[in-house]
C-alpha positions as a Markdown table, in Angstrom:
| # | Residue | x | y | z |
|---|---|---|---|---|
| 1 | Met | -2.8 | 23.9 | -2.1 |
| 2 | Pro | -3.4 | 20.4 | -0.8 |
| 3 | Thr | -1.1 | 18.9 | 1.7 |
| 4 | Ser | 1.2 | 16.1 | 1.0 |
| 5 | Thr | -1.0 | 13.8 | 3.2 |
| 6 | Val | -4.0 | 14.7 | 1.1 |
| 7 | Glu | -2.2 | 14.1 | -2.1 |
| 8 | Asp | -0.8 | 10.7 | -0.6 |
| 9 | Tyr | -4.5 | 9.6 | 0.2 |
| 10 | Leu | -5.7 | 10.6 | -3.3 |
| 11 | Lys | -2.9 | 8.7 | -5.1 |
| 12 | Cys | -3.3 | 5.6 | -2.8 |
| 13 | Ile | -7.4 | 5.6 | -3.4 |
| 14 | Leu | -6.5 | 6.0 | -7.4 |
| 15 | Leu | -4.3 | 3.1 | -7.5 |
| 16 | Ala | -6.6 | 0.9 | -5.7 |
| 17 | Glu | -9.4 | 1.9 | -8.0 |
| 18 | Glu | -7.3 | 1.0 | -11.0 |
| 19 | Lys | -7.1 | -2.6 | -9.6 |
| 20 | Arg | -10.8 | -2.8 | -8.9 |
| 21 | Pro | -12.6 | -0.5 | -11.3 |
| 22 | Gly | -16.1 | 0.7 | -10.4 |
| 23 | Glu | -15.7 | -0.5 | -6.9 |
| 24 | Pro | -15.4 | 1.5 | -3.6 |
| 25 | Val | -12.0 | 1.2 | -1.9 |
| 26 | Ala | -12.0 | -0.2 | 1.5 |
| 27 | Thr | -10.6 | 1.8 | 4.4 |
| 28 | Gly | -8.7 | -1.1 | 5.7 |
| 29 | Leu | -6.7 | -1.1 | 2.3 |
| 30 | Val | -5.9 | 2.3 | 2.5 |
| 31 | Ala | -4.8 | 2.4 | 6.1 |
| 32 | Ser | -2.8 | -0.5 | 5.4 |
| 33 | Glu | -0.9 | 1.1 | 2.4 |
| 34 | Leu | -0.3 | 4.3 | 4.2 |
| 35 | Gly | 0.6 | 2.8 | 7.5 |
| 36 | Val | -2.2 | 4.6 | 9.5 |
| 37 | Ser | -5.1 | 3.3 | 11.7 |
| 38 | Pro | -8.5 | 2.8 | 10.2 |
| 39 | Gly | -9.8 | 5.6 | 12.4 |
| 40 | Thr | -7.0 | 7.9 | 10.9 |
| 41 | Ala | -8.1 | 6.9 | 7.4 |
| 42 | Thr | -11.8 | 7.4 | 8.2 |
| 43 | Ala | -11.1 | 10.9 | 9.5 |
| 44 | Met | -9.2 | 11.7 | 6.2 |
| 45 | Phe | -12.0 | 10.3 | 4.0 |
| 46 | Lys | -14.6 | 12.8 | 5.9 |
| 47 | Thr | -12.1 | 15.7 | 5.1 |
| 48 | Leu | -11.7 | 14.7 | 1.6 |
| 49 | Gly | -15.5 | 14.6 | 1.2 |
| 50 | Gly | -15.7 | 18.0 | 2.7 |
| 51 | Ser | -13.5 | 19.1 | 0.1 |
| 52 | Gly | -15.3 | 17.5 | -2.6 |
| 53 | Leu | -12.5 | 15.3 | -3.4 |
| 54 | Ala | -14.0 | 11.9 | -2.4 |
| 55 | Gly | -17.3 | 10.3 | -1.4 |
| 56 | Tyr | -17.1 | 8.2 | 1.7 |
| 57 | Glu | -20.0 | 5.8 | 2.7 |
| 58 | Pro | -19.3 | 4.2 | 6.3 |
| 59 | Tyr | -18.8 | 0.4 | 6.2 |
| 60 | Asn | -18.8 | 0.6 | 2.4 |
| 61 | Gly | -15.6 | 2.6 | 1.2 |
| 62 | Val | -14.4 | 5.6 | -0.6 |
| 63 | Arg | -14.6 | 6.7 | -4.1 |
| 64 | Leu | -12.9 | 9.6 | -5.8 |
| 65 | Thr | -15.1 | 12.4 | -7.3 |
| 66 | Glu | -14.0 | 13.7 | -10.7 |
| 67 | Ala | -11.9 | 16.5 | -9.0 |
| 68 | Gly | -10.3 | 14.2 | -6.8 |
| 69 | Asn | -9.4 | 12.0 | -9.6 |
| 70 | Arg | -7.7 | 14.6 | -11.6 |
| 71 | Leu | -5.7 | 15.5 | -8.7 |
| 72 | Ala | -4.6 | 12.1 | -8.1 |
| 73 | Leu | -3.5 | 11.7 | -11.7 |
| 74 | His | -1.7 | 15.0 | -11.3 |
| 75 | Val | 0.3 | 13.6 | -8.3 |
| 76 | Leu | 0.7 | 10.2 | -10.2 |
| 77 | Arg | 2.2 | 12.1 | -13.3 |
| 78 | Arg | 4.7 | 13.8 | -10.9 |
| 79 | His | 5.8 | 10.7 | -9.4 |
| 80 | Arg | 6.3 | 8.5 | -12.4 |
| 81 | Leu | 8.1 | 11.3 | -14.1 |
| 82 | Val | 10.4 | 12.0 | -11.3 |
| 83 | Glu | 11.2 | 8.1 | -11.0 |
| 84 | Leu | 12.1 | 8.1 | -14.8 |
| 85 | Phe | 14.2 | 11.3 | -14.4 |
| 86 | Leu | 16.1 | 9.7 | -11.5 |
| 87 | Val | 17.0 | 6.6 | -13.6 |
| 88 | Glu | 17.6 | 8.1 | -17.0 |
| 89 | Val | 19.3 | 11.4 | -15.9 |
| 90 | Met | 20.7 | 10.9 | -12.6 |
| 91 | Gly | 21.8 | 7.4 | -13.2 |
| 92 | Met | 20.1 | 5.9 | -10.0 |
| 93 | Asp | 19.0 | 2.2 | -9.8 |
| 94 | Trp | 15.3 | 1.4 | -10.7 |
| 95 | Ser | 15.0 | -0.3 | -7.3 |
| 96 | Glu | 15.7 | 2.6 | -5.3 |
| 97 | Val | 13.8 | 5.5 | -7.0 |
| 98 | His | 10.3 | 4.7 | -5.7 |
| 99 | Pro | 10.8 | 6.2 | -2.1 |
| 100 | Glu | 12.7 | 9.1 | -3.5 |
| 101 | Ala | 9.9 | 9.9 | -5.8 |
| 102 | Glu | 7.4 | 9.4 | -2.9 |
| 103 | Arg | 9.1 | 12.5 | -1.3 |
| 104 | Leu | 10.0 | 14.5 | -4.4 |
| 105 | Glu | 6.3 | 14.3 | -5.9 |
| 106 | His | 5.2 | 16.8 | -3.4 |
| 107 | Ala | 8.0 | 19.2 | -3.7 |
| 108 | Val | 8.7 | 19.6 | -7.5 |
| 109 | Ser | 7.0 | 22.5 | -9.2 |
| 110 | Asp | 4.6 | 22.0 | -12.3 |
| 111 | Arg | 7.3 | 24.0 | -14.3 |
| 112 | Leu | 9.9 | 21.5 | -13.4 |
| 113 | Ile | 7.9 | 18.6 | -14.1 |
| 114 | Glu | 7.1 | 19.8 | -17.5 |
| 115 | Arg | 10.8 | 20.5 | -18.2 |
| 116 | Met | 11.6 | 17.0 | -16.9 |
| 117 | Asp | 9.0 | 15.6 | -19.5 |
| 118 | Glu | 10.7 | 17.5 | -22.2 |
| 119 | Ile | 14.2 | 16.5 | -21.3 |
| 120 | Leu | 13.0 | 12.7 | -21.3 |
| 121 | Gly | 11.1 | 13.1 | -24.7 |
| 122 | His | 7.6 | 13.1 | -23.5 |
| 123 | Pro | 7.6 | 9.4 | -22.3 |
| 124 | Ser | 4.5 | 7.2 | -21.9 |
| 125 | Val | 5.9 | 4.8 | -19.2 |
| 126 | Asp | 8.1 | 5.0 | -16.2 |
| 127 | Pro | 11.0 | 2.6 | -15.5 |
| 128 | His | 8.8 | -0.2 | -14.3 |
| 129 | Gly | 6.3 | 0.0 | -17.1 |
| 130 | Asp | 3.7 | 2.1 | -15.2 |
| 131 | Pro | 1.8 | 4.4 | -17.6 |
| 132 | Ile | 2.6 | 8.2 | -17.1 |
| 133 | Pro | -0.4 | 10.4 | -17.4 |
| 134 | Gly | 0.1 | 13.1 | -20.1 |
| 135 | Pro | -0.1 | 16.9 | -19.6 |
| 136 | Gly | -3.8 | 16.6 | -20.0 |
| 137 | Leu | -3.9 | 13.7 | -17.4 |
| 138 | Glu | -4.8 | 11.3 | -20.1 |
| 139 | Val | -3.5 | 7.7 | -19.6 |
| 140 | Glu | -2.3 | 5.5 | -22.4 |
| 141 | Glu | -3.5 | 2.2 | -21.5 |
| 142 | Thr | -2.0 | -1.1 | -23.0 |
| 143 | Asp | -3.5 | -4.4 | -23.3 |
| 144 | Leu | -1.4 | -6.3 | -20.8 |
| 145 | Thr | -2.0 | -9.7 | -19.0 |
| 146 | Ser | -0.5 | -11.4 | -16.0 |
| 147 | Leu | 2.6 | -13.8 | -16.9 |
| 148 | Ala | 1.0 | -16.3 | -14.5 |
| 149 | Ala | -2.0 | -16.5 | -16.9 |
| 150 | Cys | 0.0 | -17.1 | -20.0 |
| 151 | Ala | 0.0 | -20.5 | -21.7 |
| 152 | Pro | 2.9 | -22.6 | -22.8 |
| 153 | Gly | 4.0 | -21.6 | -26.3 |
| 154 | Asp | 3.1 | -18.0 | -25.8 |
| 155 | Ser | 5.8 | -15.6 | -27.0 |
| 156 | Leu | 5.7 | -12.5 | -24.8 |
| 157 | Arg | 7.4 | -8.9 | -24.1 |
| 158 | Val | 7.6 | -7.8 | -20.5 |
| 159 | Gly | 5.5 | -4.5 | -20.2 |
| 160 | Arg | 5.1 | -3.7 | -16.5 |
| 161 | Val | 6.1 | -4.7 | -13.1 |
| 162 | Thr | 3.7 | -4.1 | -10.4 |
| 163 | Asp | 5.7 | -4.8 | -7.3 |
| 164 | Gln | 8.2 | -2.2 | -6.8 |
| 165 | Ser | 9.7 | -3.3 | -3.7 |
| 166 | Arg | 13.4 | -3.2 | -3.9 |
| 167 | Glu | 13.8 | -7.0 | -3.4 |
| 168 | Phe | 11.5 | -8.0 | -6.3 |
| 169 | Leu | 12.8 | -5.4 | -8.8 |
| 170 | Arg | 16.5 | -6.8 | -7.9 |
| 171 | Leu | 14.9 | -10.3 | -8.7 |
| 172 | Val | 13.5 | -9.1 | -12.0 |
| 173 | Glu | 16.7 | -7.4 | -13.0 |
| 174 | Arg | 19.0 | -10.4 | -12.0 |
| 175 | Glu | 16.7 | -12.7 | -14.0 |
| 176 | Asp | 16.3 | -10.5 | -17.1 |
| 177 | Leu | 12.6 | -9.8 | -16.6 |
| 178 | Lys | 12.7 | -6.1 | -16.9 |
| 179 | Pro | 10.2 | -4.1 | -19.2 |
| 180 | Gly | 11.1 | -4.7 | -22.9 |
| 181 | Ser | 12.4 | -8.1 | -22.2 |
| 182 | Arg | 11.4 | -11.1 | -24.5 |
| 183 | Leu | 10.5 | -14.6 | -23.4 |
| 184 | Thr | 8.6 | -17.8 | -24.0 |
| 185 | Val | 6.4 | -19.7 | -21.7 |
| 186 | Arg | 7.5 | -23.3 | -22.0 |
| 187 | Glu | 5.8 | -25.2 | -19.2 |
| 188 | Arg | 3.3 | -24.7 | -16.5 |
| 189 | Asp | 3.3 | -26.9 | -13.2 |
| 190 | Ser | 0.0 | -26.4 | -11.5 |
| 191 | Ala | 0.9 | -28.8 | -8.8 |
| 192 | Ala | 4.3 | -26.9 | -8.0 |
| 193 | Asp | 2.8 | -23.5 | -8.8 |
| 194 | Thr | 5.5 | -22.7 | -11.1 |
| 195 | Val | 6.1 | -21.6 | -14.7 |
| 196 | Glu | 8.9 | -22.3 | -16.8 |
| 197 | Leu | 10.3 | -19.6 | -19.1 |
| 198 | Glu | 12.9 | -19.3 | -21.9 |
| 199 | Leu | 14.5 | -16.0 | -22.2 |
| 200 | Ala | 15.7 | -14.3 | -25.3 |
| 201 | Asn | 19.3 | -15.5 | -24.8 |
| 202 | Gly | 18.0 | -19.0 | -24.5 |
| 203 | Arg | 18.4 | -19.6 | -20.8 |
| 204 | Arg | 15.5 | -21.5 | -19.0 |
| 205 | Leu | 14.0 | -19.9 | -15.8 |
| 206 | Glu | 11.5 | -21.6 | -13.4 |
| 207 | Leu | 9.5 | -18.9 | -11.6 |
| 208 | Gly | 6.7 | -19.2 | -8.9 |
| 209 | Leu | 3.3 | -18.3 | -10.0 |
| 210 | Arg | 3.0 | -15.7 | -7.2 |
| 211 | Ala | 6.0 | -13.9 | -8.6 |
| 212 | Ala | 4.9 | -14.2 | -12.2 |
| 213 | Gly | 1.7 | -12.6 | -11.1 |
| 214 | Lys | 3.5 | -9.4 | -10.4 |
| 215 | Ile | 4.8 | -9.3 | -14.1 |
| 216 | Leu | 2.4 | -8.0 | -16.8 |
| 217 | Val | 3.3 | -9.0 | -20.4 |
| 218 | Glu | 2.1 | -8.3 | -24.0 |
| 219 | Ile | 1.4 | -11.4 | -26.0 |
| 220 | Val | 3.4 | -11.0 | -29.4 |
| 221 | Gly | 3.2 | -14.4 | -30.8 |
């Protein structure tokens, strides 16, 4: 049975690999994400390598093996189902469930996770729009693009919010930009690094490109 620390490392590496497919994950990135020293991360990479869960090359980075990838997806499935359960069933705010799920993902049994999945109706995404790996650990990907890259006139539906800090999620909720929300790009100002949006209710909103880059959307017209 892997420890919670091993599971944390595997999930962190998996999420980094998803952002840059095919590339090894740098030691410094994992160390920063998990709040440990590079030396501590390197020691864990060697442990993961000895367990057949990852391959580590000094000065290059780490990659998950097939076994490590499956275990990481298993942890990610638990995390995202727990998040959705806390929101939909327990009534918690979507901006506060991430740290709770970080703890619970290591404690809940597979039987309980499958019961949560059944109660929730076998969902494909969590409250933030992140895909939930299925029972066979398959991941249903959708064709999403960054809001910051969209052109004036594009009609969009918000699909995913990648920054899950409490402050950013509260901003997204306050500005009606949660997953499922409809909007249209009206103007882009490259000099000011802003984009002007029109929401479904007709309200206009100016958003910085840095913030817009954390919101993934589907072009619907």
